[in-house]
Every structure is written in structure tokens, then in C-alpha cells.
C-alpha positions in Angstrom: 0.0 0.0 0.0 1.6 3.2 -1.1 1.6 6.3 1.0 -0.2 9.3 -0.4 2.2 12.1 -1.2 1.2 15.4 0.4 2.1 18.5 -1.6 3.7 21.2 0.7 1.5 24.2 1.0 2.8 27.3 -0.7 3.4 30.6 1.1 0.5 32.2 -0.8 -1.8 29.3 0.2 -0.7 29.7 3.8 -1.5 33.4 3.7 -4.9 32.7 2.2 -5.8 30.1 4.8 -4.8 32.5 7.6 -6.9 35.2 6.0 -9.9 32.9 5.9 -9.4 32.5 9.6 -9.3 36.3 10.1 -5.9 36.4 11.7 -3.4 39.1 10.9 0.1 40.1 12.0 1.3 43.6 12.5 5.0 44.4 12.9 5.4 47.5 15.1 8.3 49.8 14.1 9.7 52.7 16.0 8.6 56.3 15.5 10.5 59.3 16.9 13.7 57.2 17.3 12.0 55.7 20.4 13.8 52.3 20.1 10.4 50.6 20.5 9.3 47.6 18.4 7.2 44.6 18.6 4.5 42.4 17.1 0.7 42.7 17.3 -1.6 39.9 16.3 -5.3 40.5 15.5 -7.7 37.6 15.2 -11.4 37.7 14.6 -14.1 35.2 15.7 -17.4 36.7 14.6 -17.5 40.2 16.3 -14.9 39.2 18.9 -11.5 40.7 18.2 -8.5 39.3 20.1 -5.5 41.6 20.3 -2.1 40.3 21.5 0.9 42.6 21.6 4.5 41.8 22.6 6.6 45.0 22.5 10.0 46.1 23.8 12.1 49.2 23.9 9.4 51.3 25.7 9.9 53.6 28.7 10.3 51.3 31.7 7.7 51.6 34.5 5.6 54.1 32.5 2.0 53.6 31.1 1.8 53.5 27.3 -1.4 54.5 25.6 -2.1 52.2 22.6 -4.8 52.2 20.0 -6.1 50.7 16.8 -6.3 53.6 14.3 -7.6 54.0 10.8 -10.7 54.1 8.8 -13.7 51.8 8.3 -15.1 53.8 5.4 -12.5 53.5 2.7 -10.0 56.2 3.6 -6.3 55.3 3.2 -4.4 55.8 6.4 -0.9 54.6 7.2 2.0 55.0 9.7 3.7 58.4 9.5 7.3 59.0 8.8 9.7 61.8 9.8 8.2 64.2 7.2 5.1 64.5 9.5 7.2 66.6 11.9 5.8 69.9 10.5 7.3 72.2 13.1 10.8 70.7 12.8 11.3 70.1 16.5 12.4 66.5 16.0 9.2 64.9 17.3 6.2 63.7 15.4 3.5 64.5 17.9 0.1 62.9 18.1 -1.5 65.8 16.3 1.1 65.8 13.5 0.8 62.0 13.1 -3.0 62.1 13.1 -3.5 63.0 9.4 -1.4 59.9 8.5 -2.6 57.3 10.9 -6.2 58.5 11.4 -8.5 58.7 14.3 -8.8 56.2 17.1 -11.1 53.3 16.4 -10.3 51.2 19.5 -8.5 52.1 22.7 -6.5 49.1 23.7 -7.1 49.4 27.5 -6.6 46.6 29.9 -10.2 46.8 31.2 -13.4 48.7 30.8 -14.3 51.0 27.9 -12.4 50.6 24.6 -14.0 53.5 22.7 -11.9 56.5 21.6 -13.1 58.3 24.7 -10.6 56.2 26.6 -7.8 57.2 24.3 -5.9 58.9 27.2 -7.1 56.6 30.0 -3.5 55.7 31.0 -4.7 54.4 34.3 -6.1 51.5 32.2 -3.3 51.3 29.7 -0.5 48.7 30.0 2.6 49.7 31.9 6.0 48.7 30.6 8.0 46.5 33.0 11.5 47.4 34.3 13.0 46.2 31.0 10.7 48.4 28.9 8.5 45.4 27.7 4.7 45.3 27.3 2.8 42.0 27.0 -0.9 42.6 26.3 -3.8 40.4 25.5 -7.5 41.3 25.4 -10.7 40.2 23.6 -13.0 43.0 22.6 -16.5 43.1 21.0 -16.3 45.2 17.9 -18.6 46.7 15.3 -19.4 45.0 11.9 -17.5 47.9 10.3 -14.3 46.9 12.1 -14.9 43.3 11.1 -15.3 44.3 7.5 -12.2 46.6 7.4 -9.8 45.0 9.8 -7.1 44.9 7.2 -7.3 48.7 6.8 -6.5 49.3 10.5 -3.2 49.6 12.3 -1.8 49.8 15.8 0.0 52.7 17.5 1.7 52.8 20.9 2.5 56.1 22.6 5.1 57.3 25.1 8.8 58.2 24.3 11.9 59.1 26.3 14.2 61.3 24.2 16.5 62.2 27.1 16.7 58.6 28.3 15.9 59.3 32.0 13.3 56.6 32.2 10.4 58.9 32.9 8.0 61.3 31.1 9.2 64.9 31.6 8.7 68.2 29.9 12.0 68.2 28.0 10.1 68.3 24.7 7.4 70.6 26.0 3.7 70.2 26.8 1.4 67.8 25.0 -1.0 69.4 22.6 -3.6 67.0 23.9 -3.4 68.6 27.4 -0.9 71.1 28.7 -0.7 69.3 32.0 0.9 66.3 30.3 4.4 66.2 28.8 4.8 65.7 25.1 6.8 62.6 25.8 3.8 60.9 27.4 1.6 61.2 24.3 3.9 61.2 21.3 3.8 58.0 19.3 6.5 55.4 20.0 5.8 52.8 17.3 3.3 52.0 14.6 2.5 49.0 12.4 0.1 48.1 9.6 -1.3 44.8 8.6 1.5 43.1 6.5 -0.5 40.1 5.6 -2.1 37.2 7.4 -0.6 35.8 10.5 1.6 32.7 10.2 2.7 30.8 13.3 1.6 31.2 16.9 0.2 34.2 18.7 2.5 36.0 21.2 2.0 34.5 24.7 1.3 36.3 28.0 -0.9 39.3 28.5 -2.5 41.8 30.8 -6.2 41.0 31.1 -8.9 39.5 28.9 -12.2 41.4 28.9 -14.8 42.8 26.7 -15.5 46.4 25.5 -17.2 48.3 22.8 -16.2 50.5 19.9 -19.2 52.9 20.1 -18.4 56.4 18.8 -15.6 55.3 16.4 -14.7 57.4 13.4 -15.6 60.8 14.7 -12.7 63.2 14.4 -12.6 64.8 17.8 -9.5 63.1 19.1 -7.9 66.2 20.6 -11.1 66.9 22.6 -11.8 63.3 23.6 -11.7 61.8 27.1 -11.6 64.9 29.3 -12.0 62.8 32.5 -9.3 60.4 31.2 -7.0 63.4 30.7 -7.4 64.4 34.3 -6.7 60.9 35.4 -3.7 60.7 33.2 -2.3 63.9 34.6 -2.8 62.6 38.2 -1.1 59.3 37.3 1.9 60.9 35.7 2.3 63.2 38.7 2.0 60.3 41.1 4.7 58.3 39.2 7.1 61.2 39.1 6.6 61.9 42.9 7.1 58.2 43.6 10.4 58.1 41.6 11.6 61.3 43.3 10.8 59.9 46.8 12.6 56.7 45.9 15.6 58.6 44.7 15.7 60.6 47.9 15.5 57.5 50.1 18.2 55.8 48.1 20.4 58.9 48.1 
């Protein structure tokens, strides 16, 4: 009895099969010379979107706002490059990057609301560990528009440290999102677009698996969104800076 010969699956067939399963890989590449990079995996099961992110090179011990950006109505958005720095200060700010990567569709919080209103809810964003790594996993209920246009969306993580002092300070001025926050806290650190279907296993580990919603996506008021979240963000940054200062004094 002869064994049946199995033809190896071609790369294009592997891609097609993964696309049929609605699983996509995003390679996160640094913005603003942040040194941040990583991989995001997006997988859909009906209207349930599972997002897994493994990133490194982020600011240790600091919260990093992260979002899925882009359009679900046919607009072409993409990750910005250095040319987006319109004022020439060496930093592509959130406002400068917004025309390239588009408004927030989903806020990748660790719990609770995931609408763009939580875009600055850093008290519910992942915090990098002492080595600057973030491991995130969450399953979110999304709209049919997101399901239909998942390949048009992309991931952005925020929070940079140009002066390498391992904290967010005002060395690059105030954030245009809120003057109580430093520019370093809100400037984009990395960005990635869907490069094709996912091949291989998902990243492991994560923060918290929960459910949320994407109500209110696609409206353009990012700079005005989440007033309460902004206040919470300011308090959190202040607390973290005070804690570090107190620790330094004790250890001095």
C-alpha cells in the first residue's frame, strides 16, 4: 500500500488560509527614534477581536497608551514618517501624526471601555516593565465595520523618552492634547500596519482579557476626547514622578 504524497502548502496558500481565519500580523516599528518595536496579532471570531501585543524598547515603568487607528469607510491611512514633523522640533506629535494614521477606532485598554473616549485613560493602559517590555492580551467586541475593514486598520503605541531618563518629563514641552501632560507621554513610540495574514503562533502572555465596545468610532474629535481620562492621566503621571523622586531621595 503506497503512502499518499502530500504537496507542501505554498506561502501564498498559507497566507490565504490564515486570512480565511481572520488572523493578521502587525510588525510594530519605531517612531521618533524611540527604540520601540514589537508584534501585534489581530484575530477575529465573529464580532470578537482578540489583540495580542508583545513590545519592547518602551519607557520602563511608564504607562503606554495604545490604540487601533484607521478608517472603516475607505480612507487610506498609514503609519507616519519623519516628514510628518511639520514644526521641525524632531518629534512627530500625536496631532502631527493624526493625518497619517487617522483617528482612534479602538483604545487598547486593559479593562473597561475601549472607545476612543478612553484614548488617554492611561490608568487603564499597560505599563512597561523594568526592561521596557509590554505584554498585552484582550478580547473585545467590535462593530461590523471593524470586522469588514480589519485589514485597513493599524496599531500605534505612545510614550517616548528622548533624554533617556526613564520617565516622562517636559523636556520636549507640553502635550498638545493637554498642557498638564508632557509631550513625551503622548507622542507615538511605534506603529504598524497589517502586513498580511498571521503565520505561526500568537504571542504569549498578556494583561487582562475582557470585553468592551467601539461605540463612537470614526468621529474626528481626538484632541477633545476623554476629558476625564486626561485628568486621570495627569494625576497618574504626577504620582509616578513623585514616587520616583521619593525613591531617589531615600536611596540617596
